[in-house]
C-alpha positions in Angstrom: -31.4 0.9 25.8 -31.4 2.7 22.5 -31.6 0.3 19.6 -30.8 2.8 16.8 -28.3 5.7 16.7 -27.0 8.1 14.2 -23.5 9.5 14.7 -22.6 12.9 13.2 -19.2 14.2 12.3 -17.6 16.7 14.6 -16.2 19.8 13.0 -12.4 20.3 13.4 -11.3 22.9 15.8 -10.4 26.2 14.4 -7.5 28.4 15.6 -8.6 31.5 17.5 -7.7 35.0 16.4 -5.4 35.5 19.3 -3.5 32.3 18.4 -3.2 33.5 14.8 -1.8 36.9 15.9 0.7 35.2 18.3 1.8 33.1 15.4 2.4 36.1 13.2 4.2 37.9 16.1 6.4 34.9 16.6 7.4 34.6 13.0 8.2 38.3 12.6 10.2 38.1 15.8 12.2 35.3 14.2 12.7 37.5 11.1 14.1 40.3 13.4 16.4 37.8 15.2 17.7 36.4 11.9 18.3 39.9 10.6 20.3 40.8 13.8 22.4 37.7 13.6 23.1 38.2 9.9 24.1 41.8 10.5 26.5 40.8 13.2 27.9 38.0 11.0 28.5 40.1 7.9 29.7 43.2 9.8 33.3 42.1 9.3 33.1 42.1 5.5 34.6 45.3 4.2 33.9 44.8 0.5 30.8 47.0 -0.3 29.8 45.0 -3.5 29.7 41.7 -1.5 27.6 43.3 1.2 25.1 44.7 -1.3 24.8 41.3 -3.1 24.3 39.4 0.2 21.9 42.1 1.3 19.8 41.6 -1.9 19.9 37.8 -1.6 18.8 37.9 2.0 16.1 40.5 1.2 14.7 38.2 -1.6 14.7 35.2 0.7 12.9 37.2 3.5 10.3 38.4 1.0 9.7 34.8 -0.1 9.3 33.7 3.5 7.0 36.7 4.1 4.8 35.7 1.1 4.5 32.2 2.5 3.6 33.5 6.0 1.0 35.9 4.7 -0.5 33.1 2.5 -0.7 30.8 5.6 -2.1 33.7 7.7 -4.9 34.3 5.2 -5.6 30.5 5.1 -6.0 30.5 8.9 -8.4 33.5 8.7 -10.5 31.8 6.0 -10.6 28.7 8.1 -11.7 30.7 11.1 -14.6 32.4 9.3 -15.9 29.2 7.5 -19.0 27.7 9.0 -18.6 24.1 10.3 -20.4 21.4 8.4 -21.9 18.7 10.5 -23.0 15.7 8.5 -24.1 12.2 9.5 -21.3 9.7 9.7 -22.7 6.4 10.8 -26.2 5.0 11.3 -27.0 1.8 13.2 -30.5 0.4 12.9 -32.2 -3.0 13.0 -31.6 -3.4 9.3 -27.9 -2.8 9.3 -25.1 -0.3 9.5 -24.7 2.7 7.1 -21.4 4.6 6.6 -22.5 7.9 5.1 -19.2 9.5 3.9 -18.7 6.8 1.4 -22.4 5.8 1.1 -21.8 2.2 2.2 -24.6 0.1 3.7 -24.2 -3.3 5.1 -26.9 -5.6 6.5 -26.1 -7.4 9.8 -26.1 -10.8 8.1 -23.5 -9.9 5.5 -21.0 -8.5 8.0 -18.2 -10.9 8.8 -16.2 -9.0 11.4 -16.5 -5.9 13.5 -13.5 -4.5 15.4 -13.1 -1.5 17.7 -9.4 -0.9 18.2 -8.3 2.3 20.0 -11.7 3.9 19.1 -11.5 3.0 15.4 -14.5 1.1 14.2 -13.6 -1.4 11.4 -16.4 -3.2 9.6 -15.6 -6.1 7.2 -18.3 -7.3 4.8 -18.4 -10.9 3.4 -17.8 -11.2 -0.3 -17.9 -7.5 -0.9 -14.7 -5.7 0.2 -16.1 -2.5 -1.4 -18.4 -2.1 1.6 -15.6 -2.4 4.2 -14.9 0.8 6.1 -13.1 2.3 9.1 -14.3 5.2 11.2 -12.5 7.0 14.0 -15.1 7.3 16.7 -13.3 10.4 18.1 -14.3 12.3 14.9 -18.0 11.7 15.7 -20.3 12.9 18.4 -20.4 9.5 20.1 -19.1 10.9 23.4 -22.0 13.3 23.6 -24.6 10.7 22.9 -23.3 7.7 25.0 -20.3 6.0 26.4 -18.2 3.8 24.2 -19.2 0.7 26.3 -22.8 1.5 25.6 -22.0 1.8 21.9 -20.3 -1.6 22.0 -23.4 -3.1 23.7 -25.6 -1.6 21.0 -23.5 -3.2 18.3 -23.6 -6.5 20.2 -27.4 -6.2 20.4 -27.7 -6.1 16.6 -24.6 -8.1 15.6 -24.8 -11.6 17.1 -21.2 -12.6 16.4 -18.3 -11.6 18.5 -17.0 -8.0 18.4 -13.3 -7.7 18.9 -12.5 -4.6 21.1 -9.1 -3.5 22.2 -7.8 -0.4 23.9 -4.1 0.2 24.0 -3.1 1.2 27.6 -1.7 4.7 28.0 2.1 4.6 28.4 3.7 6.5 31.3 6.7 7.3 29.2 9.1 5.5 31.6 10.0 2.7 29.2 7.9 0.1 31.1 
């Protein structure tokens, strides 16, 4: 059994180019449908001045929405082209446990409680709440390195006190 492990962060999934294009097509399809509905709704108005004013107001509103959509579209493209950053998230060794994102290190003797509830690791340190941390194990590469049960055994190997683990059962949605 491994006695030391370093978990790394998993980069977030990026939207694909096809998904981005489908998003743009859907939004502009909605623009077209709104335009058709408004044309039918305002076709009964005979006053030319009112029609021109409503047309300008609708045009300004659609241009604002278009600006927001293009801004979001460019954000998605930038997100797609950005290289993922993989950094260490957690290190477990014989000396202690190190949580890298916040640079917190705790020795095994100073830890008062370790909990794993629904794949969220919570570590509480005696007399120093500044070293407490929580880590979602789904945001790490734990599943690639070992099973969660093996990870719990590794923690039990180093941490001699009881580790509280709980997994919420999956609901079927039937109200049971």
